[in-house]
N, C-alpha and C positions, 0 to 999 in steps of 0.2 A: 892763666890761673884757673885751676880746676875748681869746680863747685857744683852746686845743684843746678840743673838746667833751668834757664829762664822761662817764666810762665808766658805763654803766647799772649800778646796784646794786640788790640785793634788800632786803627788810626787815631782814635781819641784816647788811647792809653788804657781803655777798659780791658779787663782780662777776658779771654775767649776760651771756650771749651776746646779740648784737644781735637784736632782734625780727625774726622772719621767716626767719632763717637755717635753722632746722630745717625750716620749711615748704618752703624752696627745695630742701634736700637730699632731703626726701621726694618732692618733685615730680620731681627729677632721677632718683631711683630708679624712680618710676613711668614716667617717660618712657623710661628705659633698658629696662625690662621691656616696654613697649609696642612700642618699636622692635625689640627682640629677637624678640618674637612675630610682628611683621609680617615680619621678614626670614626667619624659619623658614617661615611660610606662603608667602611669596614664593618661597623656594627650592623648596618642593614644587610650586608652580605652574610655575616655570621648567623643572622636569624634564618637564612635560607639553607644553611648547611644541613645535610641529612647523612646519617651513618648507615652504610650498607653492610649487612651481615649475611647476605645471600651468597650462593655459590658463584654467582656471576662476577664477584670481586676477586676471585682467585683463579678462575679458569680463563684461558685465552679466548678472545672474542670469536676467533675462527675455528674453535674446537668443534669437531663433529659431534662429540658427546654432549657438549653444551647446546648445540643446535637441535639435537634430538630431544633433549630435556625440555627446551623452551617450546618446541612444537607440541610436546605432550601436555605441557602446562596450559598452552593456549586452548587445547581441545577439552581437557578434563578439569582444568583448574590447578591451582598451586598445590604445594605440599600440604596435606590436610592437617587441620587442628581438630583434635578429638575431645569431645566432652564425655567423660565416663560417669555414668549415674549408677550408683549402687544402692540397694535397699536391704532391709533386714529379712523380709519374707520372700520366698521364692515366687517368681512370676508376678510380683506385685505391680510392676509397671505395665503389664500386658493384659490387665483385666479391669473391668469396670470403667469408671471415668478417667482413670489414670492414663489409659492409652489415648484418650481424646486430648488430655492436657499435653501429653508428650508430642502428639501430632501437631498441636497448635504451637508448641515451642519450636519444633522443627521449621514450621512456616515462618515464624518470627526471625529465626536465625537466618533463613534463606533471604530475607528482605534486608538484611544489614548491608550497609555500604561496604564494598570490597569483597563480598562473598560471591563466589561463582555458583556453587551448588551445595546442597546439604542432603546427606543420606542418613536415614534413621529407621528404626522399627516401625514407627507410625506411618512413615511414607511408604514403606514396603507393604504393610498391611493394607493401606488405603489403595495402592496401585493394584494389588492382587484382588481386592474387593471389587474395584471397578472392572478389572479384566474378567473376573468370574461373573459379575452381573451382566457384562456385555455378552459373554458366552451363553448365559441362560436366556437372555433376551433373544439372541440369534436362534437358539434351539426352539424357543417358544414360537417365534415367527415362522420357522421352518415347519413346525408341527401344524400351525394354523394353515399354512399354505398347502400342506398335504391333504388336510381335511377338506379345504375348499376345493381343491382339484378333484378329489374323489366324489364329492357331492355334485359338482358340475358334470362329471362323467355319468353319474347315475341318473341325473336329471335328463341328460340328453338321450340315455338309453331307455328311459321310462321305468327304471327300477327304484327300489326304496332308497331315497336320498339320505335319510337319517342313519339307516343301517350302514350305508357306504361310508359315511363320515366317521361313525364309531369304529368301523373296521380299520380305517386308515389310522385313527388315533391309537388303537390297540397295537397295531403293527409298529408304530413309531415308539410307543412306550416300551414294548418288548425289546426293541433294538437299542434304544439310547437310555432308557430308564436306569438299568443296572450300572451303566458307566457313570451317569451323573450322581447317583446315590453313593457309589464307591469313591468318587472324587470329592464329595462333600460330606464326609462322615461327621464333621463338626458343626453342621448346620449351615445357615445362610451366610455368605461372605459379607461381613459388616464390621466396622470399627467397634460397634456396640455389642458384638457377639464375642465374649471372652474365649469361647471354645475355638473359634476360628483362628484368632491370633496365637493361642497356645499351640494349636496343631501346626501352624505355619513354621514356628521356630523350634518346637520341641518334638513334633511328630507324636507317634503313639508310644514311644519309649519314655518320653518325658525328659530326655537329655537334649542339650543344644545340638542342632544339626551342623554339619560341616559347611553346607552351602551358605548359610547366613551367620556363621560363627563370628565374622568380623563386625557384625552389628549386635549380636546377643551372645557374648562369650560364655555366659552361664545364666542360670535361672535367677540370679540375684544382681545381674549387671547388664546394662544396655549401653551402647556407644552411639553417639551422634557424630558423624563424620562431616566436618565443615571444611570445604575446599575453597580457599580464597582465590582471588584473581591471580593470573600468572605473575610470578616474580613480585609479590607484594613488598612494599617498603616496611621498615620496622614500625613506623607509626601506624600503618594500616593494620598490621597484625596486632599491635597493642590495643587499638580501638576494638577490633573483633573480639579479642580475649576479654576485655573489660565489659563489653556489651553482652557477651555470652554469659559471663558470670552474673551480671545483673538480671538478665532474662531468666536464668535458672532459679534465682532466688524468688521470683514472682511467678513461676510457672504453675503453681498449684500441685507440685509433686507430693507423693505420699509422705506422711510424717516419718522422719528418720532417714529420708533419702539424702544422699550426699553426691554433689556434682563437682567434678574436678576437670579442669581444662588442661590437656597435655598435648605433646607433639613437638617435633623438631622446630617448627616456627616459633613456638612458645619459648623454647630454649634460646633461639637466636634473639628473640625480643628481650629476654632476660639479660642476655649478654650485652645487648645494646644499651639497656637501661643501666647496667653496672658500669659500662664504659663512660656513659654520660655523667654518672655520679663520681667516678674515680678519676676522670681526666683532669678536672680542676685541681684535685689534690696532687696528682703527678706533676702538673705544670708548676704548682705552688712550691713543691719540694725542690724542683730544679731551679726555680727562680731564687729561693731562699739560699741555696748552696752558692749560686753565682753571686748573689748579693753579699753574702758573708765574706766571700773571697775579695770582693772589691772594697768592702769597708775596712778590712784589716790590713790592706796594703796602701802604701803612700799616704800616710795620715797628714802630710803637709797640705794636701788638697782639701778644699771644703767638701763636706760629705755629699752634697748634692751633685758636685762635679764628678765624684766617684761613681755616681749612679747613672751618669749619662749613657754609657755603653749599654747597660741593661735596659734603660728606658727606650733607647733606639731599637733594640732587638725586640722588645715587646710590641712596639708600634709596627715594626716590619712583620712580625708574626701575625698581628691582627689584620694588617693589610693583605697579606698572602692568603689567609683563610677567608677574608672577605671577598677576594677575587674569585676563589674557588666557589664560594657561596653564590656570587652573582652569575658564575658560569653554570650554576645548578648541577655541580658534580656531586655524586654521592660518595662520601669518604669511605674508603675501605678500612678494615681494622688495622692492616699493615701500615697505613698512613699515620697511625698514632706515634710511631717512632720519629716522625718529623718534628714533633713538638719539643722533646728534650734535646734533640740534636741541634735544632735551630737556636734554642736558648743558649747552648754551650758554644756553638761555633759562630753564631751571628754577632756575638759581642766582640769578636776580634777586629772587625773592620772599623767600628767607631774608635777603638784604641789606636789602630794604625793611622786613622785619619787625623787624630789629635796630635800626632808626633810630627817630626819634620819630614816624614815620608812623602815623597812626591805623589800627588793625587793621581797623576797619570799611571804611575806604577801600581798604585792601589787599585785603580780601575782595571788594569790588566790582570792583577792578581784575582780580583773578584770575578772578572769574566772567565778566567781559566777555571776557577772553582765551580762557577755556575755551569760552564760547559761540561765539566767532568760529571757533575751530578745529573745534568740533563741527559747524559748518555744512557741513563737508566730508562728513559722514555722509549727506547727502542725495544724494550722487553715486551713480550706478548702477554705477560701476566699483569692484569690491571693494577693490583696493589703496588707492584714494583714500579710501574710506569707513573702512577700518581705520586709516589714518593720522590722520584727523580724530578718531576715537574715542579712539585711544591718546594723542594730544596733549592732548585735553580732559581725560582722566582723569589724565594725568601732571602737567599744570599745576595741577589742583585738589589733587592729593596733595602736590605740592611746596609750594604756598601754605599748605596746612594744617599740614604739618610745619614749614615755615619760621616760622609764627607761634608754634607751640609751642616750637620751638628758640629763637626770639628772646626768649621770655618766661622759660624755665627755664635755658637754657644761657648765653646771652649776657647776660641780665639780671643775672647774678651779678657781672658786671664793675662794675656801678654800686655795689654794696655794698662791693666791694673798693676802689674809688676813693674812696668816702665815708670809709672808715677809714684811708686812706693819706695820704702827704704830698701836699698840693695836691689832695686829693680834692674832687670836685664833689658836688653834691646828688644823692641817689639818683634814678635814672631820667633823669639828664641825657643830652643827646645826645652829649656828648664821651665819657661813660663807656660808651656803647653803640655805638661806632663799629665797623663791619665793613669789610673790604676792598671797595673800590668806592665807599664813601660819600665819600671824599675826592676822587673824580673829578668831583663835582658842580661846577657853575660857582661862582666866588667870590661873585658876587652872591647866589646861592641860599643859600650857607653863611652869609653875613652876616644874611640874613633869619631 
């Protein structure tokens, strides 16, 4: 006689819980602990991630052009960051105390972490002043030596010593005096001598000279060239730019002076900042689209069960990025394609794992997909290689977590269906349906 299945009883007749329920609960706890530990480790790895916007992320590592560029950077510093300072009045930064403040600003910039060297008008004037002072000192010493030698010779010959010294001095002055005077028409070389700095950059014509045009393009603008260390990270460039702007505000520049920090590293840093701010939005949009697709399909399932594939994919995504962070890999801009692809493709494996599909076949399918994407790792281009490695790892993690979730989380639906009205046999396909399964062709479902 058919009827409801008898409730299991013990030797004393007391009802017993269905067999395996305690094991499932213990498995779920173990799974929750495992996922929690993975997320904590992934979070620590995510904090180590760095985004690379340099040319090294797009050129092959064995490129001769890249090797030459890196050698140049090690010698002269990285691609320069330029601080353009403009004033209202001509030559306002090259006269009076303004030049002293400018020179002090250049020294403060040179001491910033991550800065290799700084070039600026103050440094040039200071170096020329020191060189000119050393030349004058050498000439003065040479003149004194000639006078001393002439006096010693006169003393040995018994002639007029003073007259011999004066004659030697006159001869030196006639020979070198006109050269020194013509070379220094602007007076003594010094930072405090406005005529000296003006003559260095503008000459007698008053127009900016070609030799130092890269530092003083016009009478109303000066440039400070800041060369960072070789191949600086985005965070290093960002720190240099922020500190440069702060130092310029407190440098004591003339009233009305305007300082702007420009250069290709600044553009790369701006790109990195934009990506950091837009990336969560991009991932959020992809997740919302996938979430909406899951929620509107197969409404017979509880809503949280329909979110299992997306949750598994998010965990796999976090674990993959965490592994890259622990490996201290700098992410290239091209790797950003990994995130939406992973959210869209990674949800397939949890859906497959929750159906009657044999897990060995699922493992073979995941291994084939991971191997196909891992083939990108043979590419000499760093961003293509990183994309292949990340996709292969992400698909493998998603498939593994999907099989575990299909067994411990979704498999519990079979037990609930077996004990409820119209319940099917444990492990039946109907009891283990996930969103997306009902999208299969009708002929395939009848099979």
